[in-house]
VMD Tcl script that draws the C-alpha trace (Angstrom):
set ca {
  {-13.55 13.94 -25.37}
  {-10.96 12.93 -22.71}
  {-11.87 12.70 -18.90}
  {-9.87 15.53 -17.74}
  {-10.51 18.04 -20.51}
  {-14.48 17.21 -20.05}
  {-14.05 18.03 -16.28}
  {-12.44 21.21 -17.48}
  {-15.42 22.23 -20.15}
  {-17.33 21.21 -17.62}
  {-16.03 23.30 -14.87}
  {-15.85 26.13 -16.95}
  {-19.38 26.31 -18.38}
  {-20.28 26.22 -14.67}
  {-18.43 29.18 -13.39}
  {-19.74 30.95 -16.45}
  {-23.31 30.14 -15.09}
  {-22.68 31.12 -11.89}
  {-21.36 34.59 -13.12}
  {-23.86 35.02 -15.59}
  {-26.33 34.08 -12.63}
  {-24.48 36.82 -10.38}
  {-24.64 39.37 -13.02}
  {-28.40 39.02 -14.09}
  {-29.39 39.06 -10.06}
  {-27.41 42.44 -9.78}
  {-29.04 43.94 -12.57}
  {-32.30 42.98 -11.40}
  {-34.51 45.71 -10.30}
  {-34.94 45.70 -6.31}
  {-38.08 44.45 -5.66}
  {-38.76 47.73 -3.38}
  {-39.85 51.08 -4.50}
  {-39.05 52.37 -0.88}
  {-36.54 50.66 1.79}
  {-37.36 51.60 5.38}
  {-34.43 51.63 7.40}
  {-35.49 51.42 10.82}
  {-34.07 53.24 13.69}
  {-34.78 51.81 17.29}
  {-33.91 54.97 19.01}
  {-35.07 59.08 18.47}
  {-33.00 61.10 16.45}
  {-29.62 62.68 17.93}
  {-27.87 59.13 19.03}
  {-25.11 56.79 17.52}
  {-27.81 54.34 15.86}
  {-29.30 57.18 13.95}
  {-25.90 58.92 13.09}
  {-25.05 55.70 11.28}
  {-28.41 55.27 9.96}
  {-28.39 58.61 8.19}
  {-24.43 57.74 6.81}
  {-25.66 54.34 5.32}
  {-29.02 55.38 4.02}
  {-27.62 57.67 0.84}
  {-25.19 54.90 -0.58}
  {-27.35 52.09 -0.10}
  {-30.29 54.06 -1.89}
  {-27.55 54.41 -4.55}
  {-26.53 51.02 -5.06}
  {-30.19 49.41 -5.01}
  {-31.29 51.70 -7.28}
  {-33.90 52.49 -4.92}
  {-35.54 54.75 -2.20}
  {-34.57 54.58 1.44}
  {-35.82 55.97 4.01}
  {-34.56 56.12 7.83}
  {-37.20 55.86 10.03}
  {-37.07 56.36 14.00}
  {-39.04 54.37 16.11}
  {-37.92 54.97 19.34}
  {-39.07 53.37 22.63}
  {-38.63 50.74 25.65}
  {-34.66 50.54 25.33}
  {-34.99 49.85 21.15}
  {-37.33 46.73 21.75}
  {-40.12 48.43 19.98}
  {-38.31 49.49 16.95}
  {-36.71 46.37 17.39}
  {-39.81 44.08 17.41}
  {-41.42 45.98 14.51}
  {-38.63 44.88 11.83}
  {-38.62 41.34 13.76}
  {-42.64 41.09 12.60}
  {-42.16 42.37 8.82}
  {-42.46 40.75 5.82}
  {-39.38 39.00 4.72}
  {-39.41 40.88 1.56}
  {-36.42 42.98 1.82}
  {-38.27 46.30 2.18}
  {-37.68 47.06 6.07}
  {-34.27 46.70 7.62}
  {-32.97 47.17 11.01}
  {-30.18 49.25 11.89}
  {-29.83 47.56 15.48}
  {-27.19 47.48 18.21}
  {-26.16 44.87 20.77}
  {-28.72 46.56 23.06}
  {-31.80 45.18 21.27}
  {-30.11 42.12 19.41}
  {-28.57 40.40 22.32}
  {-29.12 42.10 25.66}
  {-32.73 42.59 26.03}
  {-33.56 39.49 25.76}
  {-32.22 38.96 29.33}
  {-33.85 41.79 31.02}
  {-37.47 42.23 29.18}
  {-40.16 39.63 28.27}
  {-40.23 39.96 24.55}
  {-42.56 38.65 22.10}
  {-40.37 37.97 19.77}
  {-36.51 36.71 20.63}
  {-34.44 39.05 18.12}
  {-31.51 36.44 17.44}
  {-34.37 33.85 15.90}
  {-36.70 36.86 14.41}
  {-33.83 38.45 12.58}
  {-31.19 37.86 9.69}
  {-28.19 39.33 10.27}
  {-27.09 41.04 6.79}
  {-23.43 43.49 8.02}
  {-21.92 44.42 11.18}
  {-21.46 48.45 10.34}
  {-19.32 49.74 13.07}
  {-17.97 48.98 16.80}
  {-17.10 51.54 19.10}
  {-16.13 51.92 22.84}
  {-17.66 54.03 25.66}
  {-16.55 57.23 27.57}
  {-17.16 57.42 30.87}
  {-17.67 61.19 31.13}
  {-19.90 63.49 33.51}
  {-20.67 67.23 33.81}
  {-17.64 69.56 33.43}
  {-19.46 71.12 36.64}
  {-18.35 67.79 38.57}
  {-14.95 68.12 40.26}
  {-13.74 65.03 39.22}
  {-11.25 65.10 36.35}
  {-10.26 60.91 36.96}
  {-12.25 57.36 37.50}
  {-10.51 57.75 41.00}
  {-11.65 60.90 41.94}
  {-15.44 60.34 40.54}
  {-15.33 56.83 42.51}
  {-14.15 59.04 45.75}
  {-16.74 61.62 44.89}
  {-19.84 58.72 44.78}
  {-18.43 56.75 47.81}
  {-18.88 60.25 49.94}
  {-21.86 61.16 48.99}
  {-24.16 57.57 48.98}
  {-27.36 57.76 47.03}
  {-26.74 61.61 45.57}
  {-25.42 60.85 42.46}
  {-27.14 59.18 39.23}
  {-26.08 58.05 36.27}
  {-27.93 58.28 32.74}
  {-28.65 55.51 30.17}
  {-30.50 55.14 26.62}
  {-32.79 52.96 28.40}
  {-32.66 49.61 30.52}
  {-30.19 47.12 28.58}
  {-27.95 49.56 26.64}
  {-24.36 48.70 26.99}
  {-24.19 52.00 28.35}
  {-26.42 50.70 31.51}
  {-24.90 47.79 31.95}
  {-21.46 49.58 32.00}
  {-22.76 51.89 34.76}
  {-24.22 48.88 36.87}
  {-20.84 47.45 36.61}
  {-19.06 50.42 38.16}
  {-21.48 50.29 40.42}
  {-20.64 46.39 41.38}
  {-16.68 46.64 41.14}
  {-16.50 49.84 42.72}
  {-19.29 49.56 45.35}
  {-21.15 52.46 44.67}
  {-24.42 53.64 45.55}
  {-25.71 55.29 42.28}
  {-29.45 55.55 40.75}
  {-29.69 54.60 36.76}
  {-31.96 57.12 35.03}
  {-32.89 55.81 31.75}
  {-34.15 57.79 28.89}
  {-35.24 56.87 25.27}
  {-32.44 57.14 23.77}
  {-28.90 57.93 24.00}
  {-29.63 61.59 22.22}
  {-31.56 63.05 24.94}
  {-29.55 61.03 28.05}
  {-26.65 62.95 26.55}
  {-28.61 66.23 26.62}
  {-29.69 66.43 29.94}
  {-25.98 65.14 30.88}
  {-24.83 68.40 28.89}
  {-27.47 70.63 30.74}
  {-26.32 68.95 34.16}
  {-29.71 67.20 35.55}
  {-27.77 63.97 35.62}
  {-23.76 63.97 36.49}
  {-22.61 60.98 35.07}
  {-23.15 58.80 32.14}
  {-21.44 56.20 29.59}
  {-21.63 56.94 26.01}
  {-20.09 56.42 22.65}
  {-17.20 57.87 21.36}
  {-19.13 58.46 18.34}
  {-21.50 60.94 20.24}
  {-19.21 62.31 22.70}
  {-16.28 63.31 20.51}
  {-18.13 66.34 18.61}
  {-19.69 67.51 21.99}
  {-16.17 67.56 23.43}
  {-15.02 70.16 20.48}
  {-14.93 73.33 22.06}
  {-17.88 72.60 24.13}
  {-16.73 72.20 27.45}
  {-19.95 71.20 29.16}
  {-18.91 67.68 29.62}
  {-15.59 66.00 30.58}
  {-14.57 62.24 29.42}
  {-12.91 60.34 32.11}
  {-11.84 57.15 30.38}
  {-12.93 54.89 27.21}
  {-13.99 50.86 27.37}
  {-11.71 50.00 24.40}
  {-8.96 47.72 24.49}
  {-6.66 50.86 23.28}
  {-7.10 54.48 23.39}
  {-9.43 56.02 20.58}
  {-8.00 57.20 17.55}
  {-10.92 60.17 18.11}
  {-9.96 60.71 21.39}
  {-6.28 60.30 21.78}
  {-5.95 61.95 24.97}
  {-8.02 59.94 27.25}
  {-7.02 56.55 28.99}
  {-8.74 53.46 29.06}
  {-10.11 52.14 31.78}
  {-7.70 49.35 31.35}
  {-4.67 51.04 31.44}
  {-6.08 52.81 34.21}
  {-6.28 49.45 36.11}
  {-9.91 48.40 35.42}
  {-9.57 45.53 33.32}
  {-13.60 44.11 33.38}
  {-13.98 47.58 31.28}
  {-13.25 46.67 27.93}
  {-16.16 46.26 26.04}
  {-17.61 48.01 22.57}
  {-21.00 48.86 21.57}
  {-21.53 47.59 17.86}
  {-23.77 48.21 15.26}
  {-25.33 45.94 12.32}
  {-28.16 45.76 9.53}
  {-30.42 43.44 10.02}
  {-33.35 42.10 8.07}
  {-36.41 40.04 9.23}
  {-35.93 35.86 9.75}
  {-36.69 33.62 6.26}
  {-35.79 36.59 4.04}
  {-34.35 35.01 0.75}
  {-30.55 33.76 1.16}
  {-30.40 35.39 -2.51}
  {-31.78 38.41 -1.46}
  {-30.04 38.52 1.93}
  {-26.53 38.02 0.07}
  {-27.62 41.02 -2.21}
  {-27.72 43.21 0.77}
  {-24.61 42.47 2.40}
  {-22.29 42.65 -0.96}
  {-24.20 46.51 -1.66}
  {-24.12 47.18 1.84}
  {-20.56 46.10 2.02}
  {-19.95 48.37 -1.31}
  {-21.13 51.21 0.61}
  {-19.49 50.76 4.16}
  {-16.13 50.81 2.41}
  {-16.67 53.72 -0.14}
  {-14.20 56.12 0.92}
  {-16.75 59.24 2.41}
  {-18.24 56.40 4.45}
  {-15.24 54.53 5.60}
  {-13.32 58.31 6.28}
  {-16.78 58.94 8.62}
  {-16.89 55.72 10.20}
  {-12.76 55.80 11.68}
  {-13.71 59.45 12.71}
  {-16.41 58.20 15.04}
  {-13.62 55.89 16.12}
  {-15.24 52.38 14.84}
  {-13.15 49.76 13.15}
  {-13.73 48.30 9.69}
  {-15.73 45.22 10.62}
  {-17.74 45.03 7.06}
  {-17.73 41.58 6.30}
  {-19.85 38.92 5.25}
  {-23.44 38.07 6.35}
  {-21.82 34.70 8.06}
  {-19.14 36.55 9.63}
  {-21.90 38.69 11.74}
  {-23.63 36.12 12.20}
  {-20.92 33.85 14.31}
  {-19.87 37.09 16.02}
  {-23.58 37.71 17.51}
  {-23.36 33.73 18.80}
  {-20.09 34.80 20.60}
  {-21.88 37.88 22.00}
  {-24.71 36.17 23.58}
  {-22.96 34.67 26.66}
  {-20.73 37.15 27.47}
  {-24.19 39.93 27.58}
  {-25.86 37.60 29.34}
  {-22.96 36.78 32.29}
  {-23.00 40.69 33.13}
  {-26.60 40.98 33.36}
  {-26.37 38.23 36.04}
  {-23.50 39.48 37.75}
  {-24.48 43.21 37.83}
  {-28.10 42.40 38.79}
  {-29.38 44.93 36.32}
  {-32.95 45.42 36.24}
  {-35.69 47.45 34.10}
  {-36.07 50.71 35.83}
}
mol new
graphics top color blue
foreach p $ca { graphics top sphere $p radius 0.5 }
foreach p [lrange $ca 0 end-1] q [lrange $ca 1 end] { graphics top cylinder $p $q radius 0.2 }
display resetview
């Protein structure tokens, strides 16, 4: 056989074997009868919403049962640590976010570093935050809110889903940039924080466009002042960005992704990524994500890992500059 023909045949055989291996992997039964998808927050927040959005499709792709398990508390550290210490067998996954994975390591003394203890599988969503107030507040713009807070030092407080959340750090940045005297009130998740702002217990907060958009429709109990996106949010087109109002340092998004414990076998992690990308790009889920104000961020696990590496220095710097503490 001529050398060129030999190389062609060998290459074709190699490709066929690889395709057969992939096909066999796709047909192999998933190793877990039940997959636990941990949301490290109570029900009602964006993380919980996203977990319940992807769980049915993931169950279908894997051919097994997927349950959402809410393990809230300690600004997502409890649920994040639970998955970080789980067996790397694909049976326990985390729907985490920047709070638990890249921010809290700068604020808390953690037993496990999530960056080292977790394997990134796929980014699920990335949404801007909204600066909003209870509707009883007189402020209708960011400037008016700043003026009101400055006129009453120590009177105002702002809510967040826990110390270290992007919502908390945006509040601290607001204090820093505008020289405001405000008190941080942390909750056990964004859901409870949002409900207390709606109820008028706390006047001000940052929240994701995902959670705020549904509350603004026919509610009238809260008022959105600005978003933190680089451009206006598609689901809140009438709300200006902080950037266009002249607050250029307030361009940030809250991102979410699925993680497995470290040392999860690469083939298993790749299968999870492949199946989750199918779920995220399915028409119904993609439509829901767009309606939540998320960009299409689903990609390879390698892309997600590289993105996290870039996020680490930003949040570390923001924690130091803002002087944020665990309240």
